[in-house]
N, C-alpha and C positions, 0 to 999 in steps of 0.2 A: 379520462383516458386510462386504459388498463396498462399496468407495467408488464413488460415482457418477462417470460420465465427465465430465471437465472440458473446457471450451471457453472461448473468450473471453467468452461470455455467462454462463457458470456458474462461473467460477474464483474469484470473490470469496467469501470465507468469512464467514458471519454466525453469531454465537453468540446464539441466541435470548434467553437470560437477560440478556445484556449489551445487544444491539442493540434488542430489542423490549420489554424490560421496564425495566431499570435506567435506561438513557439517556433514554427518553421521560419517565419519572417525574421524573428529575432536571431535564430541560428544562422540564417543566410546573411544577415547583417554582420555578424561576427566574421564570417568567412570573407565577405566583400571588403570589410575594413582591413582585415589582415592581408589580403592580396594587395590592397592599395599601399599599405605600409611597406610590403616587400618590394613593390615596384617603385615606390617613392619614399624612401625612409626619412621622414621628417618628424620632428617633435609633434607637430599637429596630427599627423596620421597615427603616430603612436598613441596620442591622446584619444583619437577616435576608436582605436582598437580597445584601449582600456575602458572607454565609456560603453562600447558595444558589449563587452564582457560583463561589466557591472549591470547593464540593462538585462542581460540574460540571467544573471544571478538574481536580480531584483524581481524578475517575472516569475521565477520558480520558488522563491521563498514563501510567499503566502500559502501556496498549495502544500508545501512540505510542512509548514507549521500547523495548518488545519488538519492535515492527515495525522500529524503527531498527537494533537489534542484528541482527535477522534479515536486513535489507537489507545490512548489512556482511558477514555470512557469505555471502550470495548473491553479493555483489560478488567476494569472494575465490574462491568456487567457479567463477564464470563466467569470471573471468580465467584460471584454470587450465584450464578446459574450452576456452576460445577458443584458448589457447596450444597445445592439442592438435589442434584442428579447423581453425584457419584456415591458409591458405597463408602461406608466409614473408613475402611482401610486406605482408600485413595484420597479422601478429603484432606487428610494431613499432608499430602504431597502437592496440593494445588499450587503452593508458592514456588515449586520447582519449575513450573511451566514458564517458558520465556514469553515476552510480549508477542512475538510473531506467531508462536504456537497458539496462544490464546486468541489472536485475531483469526487464525485459520479455523479454529474450533468454533468460532462464531457462526460459521456457515453450516455446521452439522446439525441435524435434527436432534431433539432431546433423546430419542431412542438410541442414536448412534454415539453420542458423546461418551458414555462410560467405556465402551469398547475402544474408541479412538484414544481416549485419555490413557487407558491401560497400555496400549501399544506405544504411546509416547513415553510413558514412565519406564517401559521395558527397553526403550532405546530403539525400537523397530522403526518408528517415525520420528524424525528429528527436525526436518525443514517444513516450513509452512506450505510449500507447493506439494510436497508428499502428502501432507495431511489433507489438503483440499482435494487432491486426486482420489483419495480413498472415501470421500463422502459419497454415500449412495443417495440419500434424500437431502437435497440442497435446501437450506433455510435462507431464503432471499433477504438481502439488505438493500433496499432501494434508496436508502439515504446515505449510503457510504460515498465518500469523496472519490 
């Protein structure tokens, strides 16, 4: 099955069972248990609210941890790529880039990276969303979390 074309508007990845089933049910459970506590303030209902919040945190942690590891790998990959693509005067500034800037640059084509990096170093582009919006030729990443 061919992957769909990625762009700024379509690069986010949603996992239906996680984003549209499990998370909404867990969030609704927190609300339901909180309402029950307000209507009937008992130690048992307080415990259920606490448990519902713990479940919500527990459901989100694996995704956050996996994304964090993935961002570290992307940071390494992009530093290596920038070392290959940037002119010498910019190579010594690679360490100035933040992890979120490096993640955003991950989607830029090799031809666009030097210009975008220069604009980041000049302070014109500071946030990852700004950088992503400036990418003309999107370099897709179908394995991103």
